[in-house]
C-alpha positions as CSV (number, residue, x, y, z in Angstrom):
1,M,19.4,-33.1,7.5
2,S,21.8,-30.2,6.3
3,Q,20.3,-26.5,7.0
4,G,20.8,-25.4,3.3
5,P,17.9,-23.0,1.9
6,F,14.8,-25.0,0.6
7,V,13.7,-24.2,-2.9
8,P,9.8,-25.1,-4.4
9,I,9.7,-28.0,-6.4
10,E,10.3,-26.4,-9.7
11,E,13.7,-25.3,-8.6
12,C,14.2,-28.9,-7.8
13,A,12.9,-30.2,-10.8
14,K,15.1,-27.4,-13.1
15,H,18.3,-28.2,-11.2
16,F,18.1,-31.9,-12.0
17,T,16.8,-31.1,-15.6
18,V,13.4,-33.2,-14.8
19,S,9.5,-31.8,-14.8
20,V,7.8,-31.7,-11.3
21,S,6.1,-34.7,-12.0
22,T,9.2,-36.3,-12.3
23,I,10.6,-35.1,-8.8
24,R,6.8,-36.2,-7.3
25,S,7.7,-39.5,-9.0
26,W,10.5,-40.3,-7.5
27,I,9.7,-39.2,-3.9
28,R,6.6,-41.5,-4.4
29,Q,9.2,-44.4,-5.1
30,G,11.6,-43.1,-2.6
31,F,14.3,-41.9,-4.7
32,I,14.5,-38.5,-2.8
33,P,14.4,-39.4,0.9
34,K,11.6,-37.8,3.5
35,D,14.4,-35.9,5.4
36,T,15.8,-33.9,2.6
37,Y,12.4,-31.9,2.0
38,L,9.5,-30.1,3.9
39,K,5.9,-31.0,2.8
40,V,2.6,-28.5,4.7
41,G,-0.3,-29.2,2.4
42,L,0.3,-29.3,-0.9
43,T,3.5,-27.3,-0.8
44,Y,6.7,-28.6,-1.1
45,R,10.3,-27.1,-0.4
46,F,13.6,-29.0,-0.8
47,D,17.3,-28.8,0.4
48,L,18.9,-29.6,-2.7
49,S,22.5,-30.1,-0.9
50,A,20.9,-32.7,1.5
51,I,19.4,-34.5,-1.7
52,I,22.4,-34.7,-3.7
53,T,24.4,-35.6,-0.6
54,A,21.7,-38.8,0.0
55,L,21.8,-39.9,-3.8
56,S,25.6,-39.6,-3.4
57,A,25.9,-41.5,-0.6
58,N,24.2,-44.8,-3.1
59,P,26.1,-44.4,-6.2
60,D,25.6,-48.2,-6.3
61,D,21.9,-47.9,-6.2
62,E,20.0,-48.2,-9.8
63,L,18.8,-44.7,-10.9
64,P,15.5,-43.7,-11.1
65,E,13.4,-43.9,-14.7
66,V,12.6,-41.1,-16.3
67,P,8.6,-41.9,-16.4
68,V,6.8,-42.1,-20.2
69,E,5.1,-38.9,-19.5
70,V,8.7,-37.2,-19.7
71,A,9.5,-38.7,-22.3
72,V,5.5,-37.5,-23.9
73,E,6.7,-34.1,-23.5
74,V,9.4,-33.9,-25.0
75,A,8.0,-35.5,-28.0
76,V,5.4,-32.7,-28.2
77,E,7.9,-30.5,-28.2
78,V,10.0,-31.3,-30.7
79,K,7.2,-32.2,-33.2
80,E,7.3,-31.0,-36.6
81,P,5.2,-28.3,-38.2
82,V,1.9,-29.9,-39.6
83,Q,1.1,-28.0,-43.2
84,L,-2.7,-27.9,-43.5
85,E,-4.3,-27.9,-46.9
86,L,-7.7,-26.0,-47.3
87,N,-10.3,-26.8,-50.2
88,F,-11.7,-23.1,-50.4
89,N,-13.9,-22.3,-53.5
90,P,-14.9,-18.7,-53.2
91,D,-17.8,-19.4,-55.6
92,E,-19.2,-21.8,-53.6
93,D,-18.5,-21.2,-49.8
94,L,-19.5,-17.3,-49.8
C-alpha cells in the first residue's frame, strides 16, 4: 500500500463523483480493495492514490454499477417545481 494521505469517505466520494453510499457499496462489492483503506470503528480513511492504482491495474474488469439510490438522488435534485393551487374563500374560511 502506498503511503499517501488518507482522506475521509466524503472526499473519496467527491473525487470519484459518486455518493458516499456508492463508496460503501463498492467496498462491500470488493471494487475498492481492502489494502487501500483503513477502517476504525465506523470511520473509513482512504488512500486515493492506492485506489486509483488498484483500479487502473485491472482495466479489463467491469466498472461498478451506480446503485439505484444514486439515480433517485439525482432525480430528486432535478425535479421540476410544483405549483400549488389553494381554494380559499375568505367568507367561508374565516
